[in-house]
Z-matrix of the N, CA and C atoms (Angstrom, degrees):
N
C 1 1.451
C 2 1.522 1 108.55
N 3 1.308 2 117.58 1 130.81
C 4 1.461 3 119.85 2 -179.52
C 5 1.513 4 112.23 3 -63.28
N 6 1.316 5 114.80 4 152.68
C 7 1.462 6 119.28 5 176.10
C 8 1.516 7 107.61 6 -80.49
N 9 1.299 8 116.29 7 98.30
C 10 1.455 9 121.13 8 179.67
C 11 1.509 10 108.83 9 -133.00
N 12 1.290 11 116.30 10 143.14
C 13 1.457 12 120.70 11 -178.65
C 14 1.515 13 108.79 12 -86.06
N 15 1.321 14 116.58 13 121.58
C 16 1.454 15 121.12 14 -177.04
C 17 1.514 16 112.03 15 -115.41
N 18 1.314 17 117.40 16 23.70
C 19 1.456 18 118.96 17 -179.20
C 20 1.518 19 110.32 18 -88.00
N 21 1.290 20 115.17 19 164.90
C 22 1.459 21 120.36 20 179.75
C 23 1.513 22 110.87 21 66.36
N 24 1.320 23 115.95 22 -143.79
C 25 1.451 24 120.61 23 -179.83
C 26 1.521 25 111.97 24 -100.87
N 27 1.319 26 118.53 25 17.72
C 28 1.455 27 121.54 26 -178.84
C 29 1.519 28 109.71 27 -67.94
N 30 1.299 29 115.10 28 118.09
C 31 1.456 30 121.55 29 178.26
C 32 1.520 31 108.44 30 -88.98
N 33 1.328 32 119.34 31 128.75
C 34 1.459 33 120.36 32 177.32
C 35 1.533 34 110.73 33 -59.35
N 36 1.309 35 115.68 34 145.44
C 37 1.463 36 121.12 35 -179.40
C 38 1.524 37 110.27 36 -120.28
N 39 1.303 38 115.59 37 173.84
C 40 1.465 39 120.96 38 -179.72
C 41 1.522 40 111.47 39 -56.87
N 42 1.343 41 117.03 40 -40.46
C 43 1.472 42 118.47 41 -177.53
C 44 1.525 43 111.91 42 -66.12
N 45 1.345 44 117.72 43 -22.26
C 46 1.457 45 120.85 44 177.35
C 47 1.529 46 112.40 45 -74.21
N 48 1.320 47 117.07 46 -26.91
C 49 1.469 48 120.99 47 -171.38
C 50 1.517 49 114.56 48 -123.68
N 51 1.325 50 118.72 49 -2.11
C 52 1.462 51 120.09 50 -178.18
C 53 1.526 52 111.22 51 -74.32
N 54 1.315 53 114.08 52 159.29
C 55 1.452 54 122.25 53 175.45
C 56 1.519 55 107.22 54 -105.72
N 57 1.326 56 118.43 55 132.56
C 58 1.467 57 119.23 56 177.91
C 59 1.536 58 109.95 57 -60.95
N 60 1.325 59 117.62 58 151.37
C 61 1.470 60 120.00 59 -179.38
C 62 1.531 61 111.05 60 -75.19
N 63 1.311 62 116.59 61 88.40
C 64 1.473 63 120.74 62 -177.90
C 65 1.521 64 111.73 63 -69.02
N 66 1.324 65 115.46 64 -39.30
C 67 1.452 66 119.41 65 -179.05
C 68 1.516 67 108.72 66 -132.14
N 69 1.313 68 115.87 67 126.35
C 70 1.452 69 122.31 68 174.59
C 71 1.519 70 107.43 69 -127.73
N 72 1.303 71 115.60 70 165.46
C 73 1.456 72 120.86 71 179.95
C 74 1.521 73 109.87 72 -117.67
N 75 1.331 74 117.24 73 142.80
C 76 1.462 75 119.17 74 171.31
C 77 1.536 76 108.59 75 -83.88
N 78 1.319 77 118.05 76 148.96
C 79 1.455 78 119.91 77 -177.59
C 80 1.530 79 113.66 78 -63.53
N 81 1.322 80 117.12 79 -23.81
C 82 1.468 81 119.87 80 -178.51
C 83 1.532 82 113.57 81 -87.83
N 84 1.324 83 118.82 82 -0.33
C 85 1.467 84 121.94 83 178.96
C 86 1.534 85 109.95 84 -64.95
N 87 1.326 86 117.69 85 139.38
C 88 1.467 87 119.58 86 175.30
C 89 1.542 88 110.24 87 -59.92
N 90 1.313 89 115.75 88 138.20
C 91 1.465 90 120.58 89 -176.74
C 92 1.526 91 111.33 90 -60.80
N 93 1.310 92 117.92 91 -33.32
C 94 1.469 93 120.82 92 178.67
C 95 1.526 94 110.89 93 -61.70
N 96 1.325 95 117.02 94 -39.49
C 97 1.467 96 121.00 95 177.85
C 98 1.532 97 110.64 96 -67.60
N 99 1.321 98 116.03 97 -38.05
C 100 1.469 99 120.19 98 178.34
C 101 1.523 100 110.60 99 -65.09
N 102 1.322 101 116.87 100 -40.62
C 103 1.471 102 120.25 101 177.03
C 104 1.522 103 109.77 102 -62.20
N 105 1.324 104 116.59 103 -40.55
C 106 1.471 105 120.37 104 176.39
C 107 1.528 106 110.47 105 -57.63
N 108 1.335 107 116.99 106 -42.31
C 109 1.467 108 121.18 107 179.94
C 110 1.535 109 111.79 108 -64.54
N 111 1.328 110 116.61 109 -43.54
C 112 1.476 111 120.21 110 178.48
C 113 1.525 112 110.44 111 -59.88
N 114 1.331 113 115.87 112 -45.54
C 115 1.468 114 120.19 113 -178.08
C 116 1.526 115 110.76 114 -68.52
N 117 1.327 116 116.45 115 -47.38
C 118 1.468 117 121.17 116 -178.17
C 119 1.530 118 111.77 117 -60.61
N 120 1.317 119 116.81 118 -42.47
C 121 1.470 120 121.76 119 -177.57
C 122 1.529 121 112.92 120 -84.01
N 123 1.318 122 115.99 121 -9.48
C 124 1.471 123 121.79 122 -178.73
C 125 1.527 124 111.63 123 55.23
N 126 1.337 125 115.07 124 48.71
C 127 1.455 126 122.23 125 177.39
C 128 1.520 127 108.57 126 -122.78
N 129 1.310 128 115.89 127 159.56
C 130 1.461 129 120.05 128 -179.74
C 131 1.526 130 112.37 129 -103.28
N 132 1.331 131 117.13 130 -8.67
C 133 1.461 132 121.27 131 -175.66
C 134 1.523 133 110.38 132 -145.77
N 135 1.330 134 115.52 133 137.59
C 136 1.463 135 121.20 134 171.31
C 137 1.523 136 108.35 135 -133.27
N 138 1.312 137 116.09 136 142.11
C 139 1.457 138 121.80 137 -179.62
C 140 1.531 139 109.21 138 -83.44
N 141 1.325 140 115.61 139 143.19
C 142 1.459 141 122.12 140 179.53
C 143 1.528 142 107.59 141 -109.15
N 144 1.342 143 115.70 142 121.31
C 145 1.468 144 120.81 143 -176.78
C 146 1.526 145 110.55 144 -130.75
N 147 1.335 146 114.92 145 155.34
C 148 1.458 147 121.29 146 173.12
C 149 1.518 148 108.36 147 -81.72
N 150 1.289 149 116.80 148 121.83
C 151 1.454 150 127.11 149 175.11
C 152 1.505 151 119.13 150 7.47
N 153 1.347 152 114.86 151 -121.87
C 154 1.461 153 121.54 152 -171.81
C 155 1.527 154 113.43 153 -70.45
N 156 1.321 155 118.36 154 -22.64
C 157 1.462 156 120.52 155 -177.49
C 158 1.531 157 111.63 156 -76.45
N 159 1.312 158 116.78 157 -20.25
C 160 1.467 159 123.12 158 -178.09
C 161 1.531 160 112.10 159 59.53
N 162 1.332 161 116.98 160 23.43
C 163 1.467 162 121.22 161 176.57
C 164 1.529 163 108.44 162 -71.26
N 165 1.305 164 115.43 163 127.27
C 166 1.459 165 121.60 164 -179.68
C 167 1.524 166 109.32 165 -73.97
N 168 1.344 167 116.39 166 126.83
C 169 1.464 168 120.26 167 179.90
C 170 1.525 169 112.92 168 -119.17
N 171 1.331 170 117.47 169 -14.12
C 172 1.459 171 119.82 170 -179.68
C 173 1.516 172 112.09 171 -178.87
N 174 1.317 173 113.67 172 179.32
C 175 1.459 174 121.43 173 177.39
C 176 1.517 175 106.61 174 -133.04
N 177 1.315 176 116.90 175 131.84
C 178 1.457 177 120.90 176 176.15
C 179 1.523 178 108.16 177 -108.24
N 180 1.316 179 116.15 178 120.13
C 181 1.461 180 121.18 179 179.92
C 182 1.519 181 110.12 180 -110.11
N 183 1.317 182 115.45 181 164.24
C 184 1.457 183 119.37 182 175.71
C 185 1.529 184 110.49 183 -60.76
N 186 1.318 185 117.04 184 -33.07
C 187 1.465 186 121.17 185 177.90
C 188 1.530 187 110.53 186 -65.39
N 189 1.336 188 117.45 187 -40.53
C 190 1.461 189 120.73 188 176.31
C 191 1.528 190 110.44 189 -58.27
N 192 1.313 191 116.01 190 -39.17
C 193 1.460 192 120.86 191 -177.14
C 194 1.526 193 112.89 192 -70.37
N 195 1.314 194 117.61 193 -22.28
C 196 1.463 195 119.83 194 176.37
C 197 1.531 196 110.93 195 -64.07
N 198 1.326 197 117.23 196 -25.19
C 199 1.469 198 121.04 197 177.82
C 200 1.528 199 111.29 198 -66.67
N 201 1.325 200 118.09 199 -21.23
C 202 1.463 201 121.11 200 176.96
C 203 1.521 202 108.79 201 -60.68
N 204 1.299 203 116.87 202 -46.47
C 205 1.463 204 121.47 203 179.12
C 206 1.525 205 110.67 204 -64.47
N 207 1.319 206 115.80 205 -43.24
C 208 1.455 207 121.09 206 179.60
C 209 1.530 208 111.05 207 -59.06
N 210 1.315 209 117.75 208 -46.21
C 211 1.467 210 121.39 209 179.54
C 212 1.522 211 111.62 210 -67.04
N 213 1.314 212 117.23 211 -37.56
C 214 1.463 213 120.98 212 -178.52
C 215 1.521 214 111.29 213 -63.41
N 216 1.297 215 117.71 214 -33.55
C 217 1.467 216 121.53 215 -179.59
C 218 1.525 217 110.53 216 -67.38
N 219 1.316 218 117.78 217 -39.60
C 220 1.455 219 121.92 218 -173.75
C 221 1.525 220 114.45 219 -94.51
N 222 1.306 221 118.53 220 -11.34
C 223 1.462 222 121.43 221 -176.63
C 224 1.522 223 109.26 222 -119.68
N 225 1.330 224 116.24 223 109.70
C 226 1.468 225 120.58 224 -179.09
C 227 1.528 226 111.82 225 -67.64
N 228 1.302 227 116.24 226 -29.15
C 229 1.468 228 121.01 227 -176.31
C 230 1.526 229 109.30 228 -107.69
N 231 1.301 230 115.49 229 68.33
C 232 1.460 231 119.94 230 -178.98
C 233 1.528 232 108.81 231 -69.82
N 234 1.313 233 114.22 232 122.62
C 235 1.455 234 119.03 233 177.11
C 236 1.527 235 107.63 234 -92.95
N 237 1.303 236 117.02 235 152.59
C 238 1.467 237 118.42 236 178.71
C 239 1.529 238 109.82 237 -58.41
N 240 1.292 239 115.74 238 117.58
C 241 1.469 240 121.33 239 -177.26
C 242 1.519 241 110.75 240 -92.60
N 243 1.304 242 113.95 241 157.09
C 244 1.461 243 122.10 242 179.69
C 245 1.526 244 109.53 243 -111.50
N 246 1.329 245 116.26 244 163.21
C 247 1.457 246 122.13 245 176.64
C 248 1.525 247 110.08 246 -54.09
N 249 1.332 248 117.16 247 -41.47
C 250 1.469 249 121.54 248 -178.60
C 251 1.522 250 112.40 249 -58.07
N 252 1.347 251 117.81 250 -26.99
C 253 1.462 252 121.34 251 -179.91
C 254 1.528 253 112.65 252 -73.82
N 255 1.319 254 118.22 253 -18.77
C 256 1.467 255 121.65 254 -173.75
C 257 1.528 256 114.56 255 -121.95
N 258 1.310 257 117.27 256 -17.72
C 259 1.471 258 120.25 257 -174.90
C 260 1.527 259 111.13 258 -62.92
N 261 1.329 260 114.65 259 154.97
C 262 1.461 261 121.57 260 175.89
C 263 1.520 262 109.35 261 -89.60
N 264 1.312 263 114.80 262 149.74
C 265 1.456 264 121.23 263 175.98
C 266 1.530 265 109.36 264 -69.68
N 267 1.320 266 116.48 265 143.80
C 268 1.461 267 121.59 266 177.06
C 269 1.528 268 107.75 267 -80.77
N 270 1.318 269 116.21 268 109.77
C 271 1.459 270 120.21 269 179.96
C 272 1.520 271 112.40 270 -107.41
N 273 1.326 272 116.07 271 -24.73
C 274 1.460 273 120.97 272 -178.28
C 275 1.520 274 108.25 273 -130.43
N 276 1.334 275 115.91 274 126.09
C 277 1.458 276 120.69 275 173.38
C 278 1.523 277 108.48 276 -128.45
N 279 1.293 278 114.62 277 161.99
C 280 1.460 279 122.62 278 -179.56
C 281 1.525 280 107.82 279 -115.58
N 282 1.310 281 116.66 280 135.93
C 283 1.460 282 120.57 281 173.57
C 284 1.521 283 109.36 282 -84.91
N 285 1.315 284 118.85 283 152.63
C 286 1.468 285 120.83 284 -176.56
C 287 1.529 286 113.76 285 -63.35
N 288 1.336 287 117.86 286 -24.10
C 289 1.461 288 120.97 287 -178.59
C 290 1.529 289 113.28 288 -99.66
N 291 1.332 290 117.11 289 6.94
C 292 1.459 291 120.42 290 179.47
C 293 1.532 292 109.26 291 -71.04
N 294 1.341 293 116.44 292 132.28
C 295 1.474 294 118.76 293 -177.66
C 296 1.527 295 110.95 294 -76.42
N 297 1.332 296 114.60 295 162.06
C 298 1.455 297 121.55 296 -172.54
C 299 1.527 298 113.42 297 -60.99
N 300 1.313 299 117.82 298 -32.87
C 301 1.457 300 119.53 299 -178.45
C 302 1.524 301 110.76 300 -75.51
N 303 1.324 302 118.12 301 -33.80
C 304 1.467 303 121.26 302 174.34
C 305 1.527 304 110.33 303 -67.93
N 306 1.330 305 116.57 304 -36.07
C 307 1.458 306 120.61 305 177.15
C 308 1.531 307 109.82 306 -64.45
N 309 1.327 308 116.60 307 -39.72
C 310 1.472 309 120.13 308 178.11
C 311 1.523 310 110.09 309 -58.24
N 312 1.318 311 117.38 310 -40.48
C 313 1.468 312 120.86 311 177.81
C 314 1.525 313 110.71 312 -62.38
N 315 1.325 314 116.97 313 -38.29
C 316 1.469 315 120.05 314 178.13
C 317 1.525 316 110.90 315 -64.21
N 318 1.327 317 116.87 316 -42.28
C 319 1.465 318 120.03 317 178.82
C 320 1.525 319 111.21 318 -63.84
N 321 1.311 320 116.77 319 -35.23
C 322 1.457 321 120.05 320 179.21
C 323 1.527 322 112.28 321 -69.09
N 324 1.327 323 117.03 322 -19.84
C 325 1.469 324 120.45 323 -177.79
C 326 1.531 325 113.59 324 -95.42
N 327 1.334 326 118.23 325 0.47
C 328 1.463 327 120.04 326 -179.12
C 329 1.527 328 110.26 327 -141.96
N 330 1.331 329 115.36 328 171.32
C 331 1.462 330 119.92 329 -178.00
C 332 1.534 331 113.55 330 -98.74
N 333 1.317 332 117.94 331 -3.78
C 334 1.460 333 120.43 332 -177.88
C 335 1.527 334 111.16 333 -72.79
N 336 1.339 335 116.12 334 144.11
C 337 1.465 336 121.41 335 176.64
C 338 1.521 337 111.11 336 -89.17
N 339 1.322 338 116.28 337 -17.01
C 340 1.459 339 122.96 338 -179.83
C 341 1.525 340 107.71 339 -133.75
N 342 1.323 341 116.03 340 137.26
C 343 1.462 342 120.45 341 178.03
C 344 1.524 343 109.91 342 -122.28
N 345 1.337 344 116.09 343 145.00
C 346 1.463 345 119.46 344 179.50
C 347 1.529 346 111.33 345 -77.57
N 348 1.326 347 115.25 346 142.65
C 349 1.461 348 121.94 347 172.60
C 350 1.532 349 105.02 348 -99.60
N 351 1.330 350 115.26 349 117.35
C 352 1.453 351 121.28 350 -170.28
C 353 1.523 352 110.25 351 -130.49
N 354 1.332 353 114.73 352 142.59
C 355 1.469 354 120.47 353 173.00
C 356 1.523 355 107.25 354 -135.67
N 357 1.309 356 116.69 355 123.53
C 358 1.467 357 122.89 356 -177.46
C 359 1.530 358 112.08 357 54.05
N 360 1.330 359 116.39 358 38.15
C 361 1.459 360 121.78 359 178.11
C 362 1.515 361 114.78 360 81.71
N 363 1.333 362 117.65 361 -8.97
C 364 1.466 363 122.15 362 -176.98
C 365 1.528 364 109.65 363 -93.82
N 366 1.322 365 115.53 364 131.88
C 367 1.463 366 121.50 365 179.29
C 368 1.528 367 110.23 366 -72.72
N 369 1.339 368 116.21 367 120.33
C 370 1.472 369 121.85 368 177.60
C 371 1.516 370 111.84 369 -99.53
N 372 1.325 371 115.95 370 -29.35
C 373 1.449 372 120.75 371 -177.22
C 374 1.509 373 110.47 372 177.15
N 375 1.310 374 114.59 373 -165.02
C 376 1.449 375 121.09 374 179.35
C 377 1.509 376 108.67 375 -142.61
N 378 1.311 377 116.05 376 151.15
C 379 1.456 378 120.18 377 176.85
C 380 1.519 379 107.50 378 -133.04
N 381 1.318 380 114.68 379 131.40
C 382 1.457 381 120.52 380 -179.58
C 383 1.517 382 110.80 381 -104.41
N 384 1.315 383 114.66 382 168.42
C 385 1.465 384 119.77 383 178.74
C 386 1.520 385 111.09 384 -58.33
N 387 1.328 386 117.03 385 -38.90
C 388 1.469 387 120.20 386 -179.63
C 389 1.523 388 111.18 387 -67.38
N 390 1.336 389 117.11 388 -37.97
C 391 1.473 390 120.50 389 175.72
C 392 1.523 391 109.43 390 -60.09
N 393 1.320 392 114.53 391 -44.08
C 394 1.461 393 120.47 392 -179.54
C 395 1.524 394 111.05 393 -62.09
N 396 1.316 395 116.95 394 -43.99
C 397 1.467 396 120.14 395 178.65
C 398 1.526 397 111.26 396 -62.17
N 399 1.326 398 117.23 397 -40.54
C 400 1.458 399 120.19 398 177.50
C 401 1.519 400 111.07 399 -64.66
N 402 1.324 401 117.43 400 -39.23
C 403 1.455 402 121.17 401 177.88
C 404 1.516 403 112.30 402 -64.64
N 405 1.321 404 115.89 403 -44.72
C 406 1.465 405 120.22 404 178.57
C 407 1.521 406 110.05 405 -65.08
N 408 1.319 407 116.96 406 -41.72
C 409 1.468 408 121.39 407 178.75
C 410 1.530 409 110.90 408 -59.61
N 411 1.321 410 117.26 409 -46.13
C 412 1.467 411 120.69 410 179.73
C 413 1.527 412 110.75 411 -65.44
N 414 1.333 413 116.80 412 -40.28
C 415 1.459 414 120.60 413 179.03
C 416 1.529 415 110.69 414 -62.87
N 417 1.320 416 116.63 415 -47.11
C 418 1.464 417 120.03 416 -179.21
C 419 1.528 418 111.73 417 -65.17
N 420 1.327 419 116.84 418 -37.58
C 421 1.467 420 120.26 419 177.48
C 422 1.530 421 110.44 420 -64.62
N 423 1.327 422 116.81 421 -41.85
C 424 1.473 423 120.40 422 178.67
C 425 1.522 424 110.54 423 -65.13
N 426 1.329 425 117.01 424 -40.61
C 427 1.464 426 120.79 425 178.19
C 428 1.526 427 111.03 426 -64.33
N 429 1.333 428 116.97 427 -42.46
C 430 1.458 429 120.55 428 179.12
C 431 1.527 430 110.85 429 -63.39
N 432 1.330 431 116.11 430 -40.38
C 433 1.473 432 120.23 431 177.89
C 434 1.524 433 110.64 432 -64.39
N 435 1.327 434 116.54 433 -42.17
C 436 1.457 435 121.59 434 178.61
C 437 1.531 436 110.87 435 -62.64
N 438 1.325 437 116.47 436 -43.68
C 439 1.464 438 120.39 437 178.73
C 440 1.522 439 111.35 438 -64.39
N 441 1.333 440 116.72 439 -38.50
C 442 1.462 441 120.47 440 178.65
C 443 1.522 442 110.40 441 -64.54
N 444 1.328 443 117.02 442 -40.64
C 445 1.468 444 120.21 443 178.15
C 446 1.524 445 110.89 444 -63.68
N 447 1.332 446 116.23 445 -41.80
C 448 1.465 447 120.03 446 179.03
C 449 1.526 448 110.69 447 -65.51
N 450 1.316 449 116.84 448 -40.65
C 451 1.459 450 121.58 449 178.86
C 452 1.525 451 110.39 450 -64.11
N 453 1.326 452 116.33 451 -42.77
C 454 1.455 453 121.03 452 179.18
C 455 1.525 454 110.78 453 -63.52
N 456 1.335 455 116.95 454 -44.17
C 457 1.465 456 120.81 455 179.10
C 458 1.526 457 110.20 456 -64.31
N 459 1.307 458 117.13 457 -42.29
C 460 1.460 459 121.76 458 178.87
C 461 1.525 460 110.30 459 -64.57
N 462 1.316 461 115.38 460 -41.20
C 463 1.470 462 121.35 461 -179.50
C 464 1.527 463 110.37 462 -62.16
N 465 1.330 464 116.69 463 -41.51
C 466 1.467 465 120.12 464 179.96
C 467 1.524 466 111.51 465 -67.40
N 468 1.339 467 116.79 466 -38.56
C 469 1.466 468 119.91 467 179.31
C 470 1.525 469 111.26 468 -66.28
N 471 1.316 470 116.53 469 -34.66
C 472 1.458 471 120.13 470 -174.78
C 473 1.529 472 113.27 471 -88.25
N 474 1.302 473 118.37 472 -5.56
C 475 1.456 474 121.74 473 -179.04
C 476 1.538 475 109.51 474 -65.12
N 477 1.297 476 117.32 475 129.42
C 478 1.482 477 120.74 476 -179.95
C 479 1.526 478 111.28 477 -58.04
N 480 1.334 479 115.80 478 141.03
C 481 1.461 480 122.59 479 -178.19
C 482 1.528 481 112.16 480 -104.32
N 483 1.319 482 116.96 481 -17.35
C 484 1.463 483 119.54 482 -177.82
C 485 1.532 484 109.29 483 -141.42
N 486 1.312 485 115.71 484 171.70
C 487 1.465 486 120.53 485 178.04
C 488 1.523 487 110.11 486 -63.27
N 489 1.325 488 117.01 487 -38.87
C 490 1.464 489 120.06 488 178.63
C 491 1.541 490 110.78 489 -62.69
N 492 1.346 491 116.85 490 -41.07
C 493 1.464 492 119.85 491 177.50
C 494 1.530 493 110.20 492 -62.93
N 495 1.333 494 116.46 493 -39.87
C 496 1.465 495 120.41 494 178.38
C 497 1.521 496 111.46 495 -62.51
N 498 1.311 497 116.41 496 -42.77
C 499 1.461 498 120.15 497 179.99
C 500 1.531 499 111.20 498 -64.36
N 501 1.324 500 117.15 499 -42.76
C 502 1.475 501 120.35 500 177.83
C 503 1.527 502 111.02 501 -63.51
N 504 1.316 503 116.89 502 -42.29
C 505 1.461 504 120.92 503 179.79
C 506 1.524 505 110.72 504 -65.50
N 507 1.335 506 116.22 505 -41.63
C 508 1.464 507 120.22 506 -179.41
C 509 1.519 508 111.47 507 -63.86
N 510 1.309 509 116.93 508 -34.13
C 511 1.463 510 120.47 509 -179.36
C 512 1.527 511 111.76 510 -72.08
N 513 1.320 512 118.36 511 -25.94
C 514 1.466 513 121.88 512 -174.27
C 515 1.527 514 114.27 513 -97.04
N 516 1.314 515 118.69 514 -21.53
C 517 1.468 516 119.06 515 -167.61
C 518 1.521 517 113.40 516 -122.79
N 519 1.340 518 113.94 517 163.98
C 520 1.464 519 120.88 518 179.77
C 521 1.525 520 110.07 519 -74.92
N 522 1.297 521 114.77 520 166.29
C 523 1.463 522 121.60 521 -179.29
C 524 1.534 523 111.20 522 -61.03
N 525 1.358 524 116.95 523 -41.16
C 526 1.469 525 121.33 524 -178.90
C 527 1.534 526 111.30 525 -65.30
N 528 1.326 527 115.09 526 -42.48
C 529 1.461 528 119.50 527 179.72
C 530 1.523 529 110.30 528 -64.50
N 531 1.318 530 116.41 529 -40.76
C 532 1.471 531 119.70 530 177.61
C 533 1.517 532 111.25 531 -62.78
N 534 1.326 533 116.54 532 -41.51
C 535 1.455 534 119.95 533 179.82
C 536 1.526 535 110.13 534 -61.04
N 537 1.333 536 117.29 535 -41.37
C 538 1.468 537 120.91 536 179.00
C 539 1.526 538 111.03 537 -64.82
N 540 1.318 539 117.45 538 -39.40
C 541 1.458 540 120.65 539 -178.75
C 542 1.527 541 112.62 540 -65.85
N 543 1.322 542 115.94 541 -35.41
C 544 1.460 543 119.52 542 -175.42
C 545 1.521 544 113.20 543 -92.82
N 546 1.306 545 117.63 544 -5.15
C 547 1.459 546 121.01 545 179.29
C 548 1.534 547 108.70 546 -84.69
N 549 1.302 548 115.31 547 136.23
C 550 1.466 549 119.78 548 179.04
C 551 1.507 550 110.27 549 -77.20
N 552 1.336 551 117.02 550 140.94
C 553 1.473 552 122.51 551 173.56
C 554 1.520 553 107.80 552 -80.18
N 555 1.266 554 115.78 553 133.95
C 556 1.472 555 119.98 554 -179.56
C 557 1.477 556 111.45 555 -112.67
């Protein structure tokens, strides 16, 4: 889990949970080599970028690579194909400051399991559905902890200090509420 501060109202963002682009493909790479990379790395998606500029030009998925077999069946004269011939167009990107709930909406609008994190066309990283779930899980856990602390602090402030306070509280509240007020937090 990344070291990210989840206190207060800070919403986790893509930059908190993205994975740096360890492996990318150039568009001119032979598709057979790209398939080798997908299999070797045990990933379903690789980003396609132009050399040194790291400009994102496409996404190659395992599904895109299935078209290689489809074309080979129907074309007797298969020419050596390149990644650019099979890659998918980039239709959805994530900005580094996009919050986790906005990213969830992006995932719901597309079929990709991994989305590129891009700034000014340059690939900064990638975020997958599992990364997003971990981010949301950590955010919700931090929020629940924060709410519990606030409830505990509120509970201590409202605890009766004298017999008169107890009598006033007993007259105003239900039996369950009284039990909660008088129970010690452990």
